[in-house]
Every structure is written in C-alpha cells, then in structure tokens.
C-alpha positions as CSV (number, residue, x, y, z in Angstrom):
1,M,-83.2,-105.3,111.7
2,K,-79.7,-106.5,112.4
3,P,-79.0,-107.6,115.9
4,P,-76.1,-105.9,117.9
5,N,-73.0,-107.6,117.4
6,W,-72.5,-108.9,120.9
7,R,-75.8,-111.0,120.6
8,I,-74.6,-112.3,117.4
9,V,-71.4,-113.5,118.7
10,L,-73.0,-114.9,121.9
11,V,-75.3,-116.7,119.7
12,L,-72.5,-118.2,117.3
13,T,-70.5,-119.1,120.5
14,I,-73.3,-121.2,122.2
15,G,-73.8,-122.9,118.8
16,V,-70.1,-124.0,118.8
17,L,-70.3,-125.1,122.3
18,A,-73.3,-126.9,121.7
19,I,-72.0,-128.7,118.7
20,S,-68.9,-129.5,120.5
21,T,-70.8,-131.8,123.1
22,S,-71.8,-134.2,120.2
23,A,-69.2,-136.4,120.0
24,I,-68.7,-136.9,123.9
25,L,-72.3,-137.7,124.4
26,I,-72.1,-140.0,121.7
27,K,-69.3,-141.6,123.6
28,L,-71.2,-141.4,126.9
29,T,-74.2,-142.8,125.5
30,S,-72.1,-145.8,124.1
31,L,-70.3,-146.5,127.4
32,S,-73.7,-146.3,129.4
33,A,-75.4,-148.8,127.1
34,G,-72.2,-151.2,126.9
35,M,-72.6,-151.2,123.1
36,S,-70.8,-150.1,120.2
37,G,-70.5,-150.5,116.6
38,V,-72.9,-150.0,113.4
39,G,-76.2,-151.1,115.0
40,F,-76.2,-148.8,118.1
41,S,-74.5,-146.2,116.3
42,L,-77.7,-146.2,114.1
43,V,-79.8,-146.4,117.3
44,M,-78.2,-142.9,118.2
45,A,-78.3,-141.5,115.1
46,A,-82.1,-142.3,114.5
47,S,-83.1,-141.3,117.9
48,R,-81.2,-137.8,118.3
49,V,-83.1,-136.6,114.6
50,T,-86.4,-138.1,115.3
51,I,-86.5,-136.6,119.1
52,A,-85.6,-133.1,117.6
53,A,-88.3,-133.4,114.6
54,L,-90.7,-134.1,117.5
55,L,-89.8,-131.4,119.3
56,L,-90.1,-129.2,116.4
57,V,-93.7,-130.2,115.3
58,P,-95.0,-126.9,116.0
59,A,-93.0,-125.4,113.2
60,W,-95.0,-127.4,110.6
61,S,-97.8,-125.0,111.2
62,K,-95.2,-122.1,110.1
63,I,-94.0,-123.1,106.9
64,Q,-95.5,-120.7,104.2
65,W,-95.8,-123.7,101.6
66,Q,-97.2,-121.3,99.1
67,S,-94.2,-118.8,98.9
68,L,-91.6,-121.8,98.2
69,Q,-90.4,-121.6,94.8
70,S,-90.0,-124.7,92.5
71,G,-87.6,-127.3,93.6
72,A,-87.6,-126.3,97.5
73,I,-89.2,-129.4,98.5
74,P,-87.0,-131.7,96.7
75,Y,-83.9,-130.1,98.0
76,A,-84.8,-130.3,101.5
77,L,-85.9,-133.9,101.1
78,A,-82.5,-134.7,99.4
79,A,-80.8,-132.7,102.4
80,G,-82.7,-135.0,105.2
81,V,-81.4,-138.1,103.2
82,C,-77.8,-136.8,103.2
83,L,-78.2,-135.9,106.7
84,A,-79.2,-139.3,107.7
85,V,-76.3,-140.8,106.0
86,H,-74.0,-138.3,107.5
87,Y,-75.1,-139.7,110.9
88,A,-74.7,-143.4,109.9
89,F,-71.2,-142.9,109.2
90,W,-69.8,-140.1,111.6
91,I,-71.5,-141.6,114.6
92,T,-70.1,-145.1,113.8
93,S,-66.6,-143.7,113.2
94,L,-66.6,-142.6,117.1
95,S,-66.7,-146.5,118.0
96,Y,-63.4,-146.8,116.0
97,I,-61.4,-143.7,116.6
98,S,-60.5,-141.0,119.3
99,I,-62.9,-138.0,119.9
100,A,-60.0,-135.8,118.5
101,T,-59.4,-137.4,115.1
102,S,-63.2,-138.0,114.1
103,T,-64.4,-134.5,115.0
104,T,-61.3,-133.1,113.1
105,L,-61.7,-135.2,110.1
106,V,-65.5,-134.4,110.1
107,T,-65.1,-130.8,110.1
108,T,-63.2,-130.8,107.0
109,N,-66.6,-130.0,105.4
110,P,-65.7,-126.7,104.1
111,I,-62.8,-127.9,101.6
112,W,-65.2,-130.7,100.3
113,V,-67.8,-128.0,99.8
114,A,-65.4,-125.7,98.1
115,L,-64.5,-128.7,95.7
116,L,-68.4,-129.3,95.0
117,S,-69.1,-125.8,94.5
118,R,-66.2,-125.9,91.9
119,W,-68.3,-128.6,90.0
120,W,-71.8,-127.5,91.0
121,L,-71.9,-124.0,91.0
122,K,-68.9,-123.2,88.8
123,E,-67.2,-121.4,91.4
124,R,-63.6,-121.0,90.8
125,L,-60.8,-121.9,93.5
126,S,-58.6,-119.1,94.7
127,R,-54.8,-120.1,94.9
128,Q,-55.3,-119.8,98.6
129,T,-58.1,-122.1,98.9
130,V,-55.9,-124.5,96.8
131,I,-53.0,-124.3,99.1
132,G,-55.3,-124.6,102.4
133,I,-56.5,-127.8,100.7
134,V,-52.8,-129.2,100.1
135,V,-52.1,-128.3,103.7
136,A,-55.2,-129.9,104.9
137,M,-54.4,-133.1,103.0
138,V,-50.9,-133.1,104.6
139,G,-52.7,-133.1,107.8
140,G,-54.9,-136.0,106.9
141,I,-51.7,-138.0,106.0
142,I,-50.1,-137.5,109.2
143,I,-53.0,-138.6,110.9
144,G,-53.1,-142.0,108.8
145,L,-49.7,-142.7,109.3
146,A,-50.1,-142.3,113.1
147,D,-52.5,-144.9,112.8
148,I,-50.6,-147.1,110.7
149,G,-48.0,-146.7,113.0
150,G,-50.0,-148.0,116.0
151,E,-50.2,-144.6,117.7
152,S,-53.7,-143.9,117.2
153,T,-56.2,-144.2,120.4
154,G,-58.6,-145.8,118.4
155,I,-59.7,-149.6,118.2
156,N,-59.8,-149.7,114.4
157,P,-58.3,-146.3,113.2
158,L,-58.3,-146.8,109.3
159,L,-61.9,-147.8,109.4
160,G,-63.0,-144.9,111.8
161,N,-60.7,-142.5,109.5
162,F,-62.8,-143.5,106.5
163,L,-66.2,-143.4,108.1
164,A,-65.5,-139.9,109.5
165,L,-64.2,-138.9,106.1
166,M,-67.5,-140.5,104.3
167,G,-69.1,-138.3,106.8
168,A,-67.7,-135.2,105.8
169,W,-68.1,-135.7,102.1
170,V,-71.7,-136.6,102.5
171,V,-72.5,-133.6,104.9
172,S,-70.9,-131.3,102.2
173,L,-73.5,-132.6,99.8
174,Y,-76.3,-131.8,102.4
175,I,-74.7,-128.4,103.1
176,L,-75.1,-127.4,99.2
177,L,-78.5,-129.0,99.1
178,G,-79.7,-127.1,102.1
179,R,-78.4,-124.0,100.9
180,E,-80.5,-124.5,97.8
181,A,-83.6,-125.3,99.8
182,Q,-83.0,-122.0,101.9
183,T,-82.7,-119.7,98.8
184,K,-86.0,-121.0,97.3
185,G,-87.9,-119.7,100.4
186,F,-87.5,-122.2,103.6
187,S,-87.2,-120.2,106.8
188,V,-84.6,-121.9,109.3
189,G,-87.3,-123.7,111.5
190,G,-89.4,-125.0,108.2
191,Y,-86.1,-126.1,106.7
192,L,-85.0,-128.0,109.8
193,V,-88.2,-129.8,110.6
194,I,-88.5,-131.4,107.3
195,V,-84.6,-132.3,107.2
196,F,-84.9,-133.8,110.9
197,T,-88.4,-135.7,109.8
198,V,-87.0,-137.3,106.8
199,A,-83.6,-138.2,108.5
200,G,-85.5,-139.9,111.1
201,I,-88.0,-141.8,108.8
202,V,-84.8,-142.9,106.8
203,L,-82.8,-144.1,109.9
204,L,-85.3,-145.5,111.9
205,P,-85.6,-149.1,110.2
206,F,-81.9,-149.8,110.0
207,P,-81.4,-150.9,113.8
208,L,-84.2,-153.0,113.5
209,I,-82.9,-154.8,110.5
210,L,-79.6,-155.0,112.3
211,G,-81.3,-156.8,115.2
212,V,-80.6,-153.8,117.6
213,G,-83.7,-152.3,119.2
214,Y,-84.8,-148.9,120.9
215,S,-85.7,-150.6,124.1
216,G,-84.4,-152.0,127.2
217,Y,-81.6,-149.4,127.9
218,S,-81.0,-147.8,131.2
219,G,-82.4,-144.4,132.0
220,L,-79.2,-142.8,131.5
221,V,-78.7,-144.0,128.0
222,Y,-82.3,-142.0,127.2
223,F,-81.3,-139.1,129.0
224,Y,-78.0,-138.8,126.8
225,L,-80.0,-139.5,123.7
226,L,-82.2,-136.7,124.9
227,L,-79.2,-134.4,125.7
228,M,-78.1,-135.0,121.9
229,A,-81.3,-133.9,120.6
230,L,-81.5,-130.6,122.4
231,F,-77.7,-129.6,122.4
232,P,-75.9,-130.2,119.4
233,Q,-79.1,-131.2,117.1
234,L,-81.4,-128.3,118.1
235,V,-79.4,-125.6,120.0
236,G,-76.4,-126.1,117.8
237,N,-78.0,-126.3,114.3
238,T,-80.4,-123.4,114.8
239,S,-77.8,-121.3,116.2
240,L,-75.5,-121.3,113.4
241,M,-77.9,-121.0,111.0
242,W,-79.2,-117.9,112.6
243,A,-75.7,-116.6,112.8
244,V,-75.0,-117.1,109.2
245,R,-78.0,-114.7,108.3
246,W,-75.8,-111.9,110.0
247,L,-72.2,-112.8,109.5
248,S,-70.0,-113.8,106.7
249,P,-70.4,-117.7,106.1
250,T,-66.5,-117.5,106.2
251,L,-66.5,-116.4,109.7
252,V,-68.7,-119.1,110.7
253,S,-66.8,-121.7,109.0
254,L,-63.7,-120.7,111.0
255,A,-65.6,-120.6,114.3
256,I,-67.2,-124.2,113.7
257,L,-63.2,-125.2,113.4
258,F,-63.3,-124.8,117.5
259,E,-65.7,-127.9,117.5
260,P,-62.6,-130.4,117.6
261,V,-61.0,-128.1,120.4
262,G,-63.9,-128.2,122.6
263,A,-64.8,-131.9,121.6
264,S,-61.3,-133.0,122.6
265,F,-61.1,-131.2,125.7
266,L,-64.5,-132.7,127.1
267,G,-63.1,-136.0,125.8
268,Y,-60.1,-135.6,127.8
269,L,-62.0,-134.3,130.7
270,L,-64.5,-136.8,131.1
271,L,-63.0,-139.9,129.4
272,G,-59.3,-139.4,129.7
273,E,-58.8,-139.5,125.8
274,V,-55.3,-138.2,125.1
275,P,-54.4,-138.1,121.2
276,S,-50.9,-139.1,120.5
277,T,-48.2,-136.4,119.5
278,M,-48.3,-137.3,116.0
279,V,-52.2,-137.5,115.8
280,F,-52.2,-133.9,117.8
281,F,-49.5,-132.6,115.1
282,G,-51.7,-134.0,112.1
283,V,-54.9,-132.7,113.7
284,M,-53.3,-129.2,113.9
285,I,-51.7,-129.1,110.3
286,L,-55.5,-130.4,109.0
287,L,-57.1,-127.4,111.0
288,I,-54.6,-124.8,109.8
289,G,-55.3,-126.1,106.2
290,V,-59.2,-125.8,106.2
291,A,-58.9,-122.3,108.2
292,I,-56.3,-121.2,105.1
293,A,-58.9,-123.0,102.5
294,V,-62.0,-121.1,104.2
295,S,-60.4,-117.9,104.6
296,G,-59.9,-117.8,100.7
297,R,-63.2,-117.8,100.1
298,N,-66.2,-115.2,101.1
299,N,-69.3,-117.1,99.8
300,I,-68.9,-120.6,101.1
301,P,-72.1,-122.1,102.3
302,T,-72.1,-123.0,106.2
303,I,-74.6,-125.5,107.9
304,D,-73.2,-127.5,110.2
305,S,-74.8,-130.8,111.5
306,N,-72.9,-132.2,114.3
C-alpha cells in the first residue's frame, strides 16, 4: 500500500538533508585530525562504509537468497567496488576544493547516467536532455575558468575538480549496477549491506599501504566518523532509495540537486567558506543544466551515495 504523500515527502526531505551533511562532516573530520590528502581521505571513506556495514549486520539474515535472480549478486558486488572508488575520489577532492564546488560537480551524476544509459540500456536522449547536458557543461567550464583565474577557494582546484568529476563518473556506474541488482530481487536493506561491506573490504587496506593508520586520533574525529556513517551513509541512502519506490526517479533526482545548496550553507555557517562570484555563477548554471537534463527523462535510475 502506498504511504500518504506527506510521509513520502518527509522521508525524501530527511534523505536530502542527511546527504547534505556529508561534505561538512568530512571537512570537520580533517580539521579535527589536522590531516588531509589521499591517505586520510581513504581513512574516512573506509571508516564510514565499514561502520555502516556493521550497523546493517542484522540485514544479512533478511536477504532472501533463493529469490534472487541470476546476476543479482555479481551486480551488487561490482556496485560495492564502484562505491569504494567513488568515495576515494570524491572525499579526496574535498582536500583541494570548496564544499560548494565539490558537491556540485559530484551531483552531476544524473547527466553521466543518462549518457551511460544511452550506451548500456540503448535509451535515446531527448532534445531536452541534450540541451541540459550542454548547459551543465557551460557551467562546468565557468567553474574551471574561475579555478584557472585564481578565484577558487580551494588549494588545488584543478586536481580537486578532476577528482570530483571522477567521483561523479564512477558513482554513475554504481547507480546503473545498483539498478540492475535491485531489479533482480534485492531489497533495499539487503542490497545496501552487501554494497557497504564490499566497499569497506576494498577500502580498508589502502590507508595502511599509504602509511596512514586508523588509531591515534582524538575522540572528536571518531565521533565525526560515526556521524558520517549514521547520517549521510545510512539515513541518506536508505531514505532516498525508499522514496524512489513511490516517486518518479526524476523527482528524486531533482530533489538531490538541493544537496550542494545545503552543503554550501553548512560550509558557510560552520567553516566560513564563501565561493567566489564566478564559481557561484558556474555552480548555478551547472545545476540548472542538470535539472533540465533530468526533467527531460522519466526513467533515470537514482541512487545517491554521498
């Protein structure tokens, strides 16, 4: 039975608010630890998915393995690997660029999903989707020009932009793999516990290889890591995936575009991060382009991961 509309809207709102805390929690964790860069970014990535996987351990017993169709498990395993790579790229990008720029670039994934769907699912792109992609690309170019002109608030904007875009590209593949896994019998809880577990297994060794450990940090660092696992990882993912069962995926995709707005507001409120005028203009153009592209599609799969 379909829940009342107010409940669906409430859950969707909670999900968007939850994922909006991801970037600021990453920044606060880095500041509390006094560390940044690839090694500590991987510590944060591995910790958040591993803690989330441990909290979902009871969901293993509820997976109806006998009802899964052929290919469901390989798709879920591959999605877990993609999620791990996504976090490695995106979280590291926040060491080099502002919250506003990073979250905006990483939420361009509906565009890349549309392009991948054209190749993978043989879906035709509507004229509106193509127009949206072009507009979004103009916004991205404006952000890049602001970086080259030295107007960015980041410390290495070109590298940060590249990492954020890589994160968006990989998570687009994750979305399509997750869509396939769920159409082949996985429930939301069963799918997430496998994905988070695989992502944790993939990520856990890399900080150690790079000489960065998981111990020796302040209690505040571990507190932030716990909040990351609870809010953007568990509450955010679960809420959005539940909402997409009852709403058009297009509407959910459009709702996710509020993540950069919420994340930027938290960045300003807690860290005083203010994007330059040119970056702000580019962000708005890019978001408008993504909105146009997404509203031109009725069947884009949406599974947010931030």
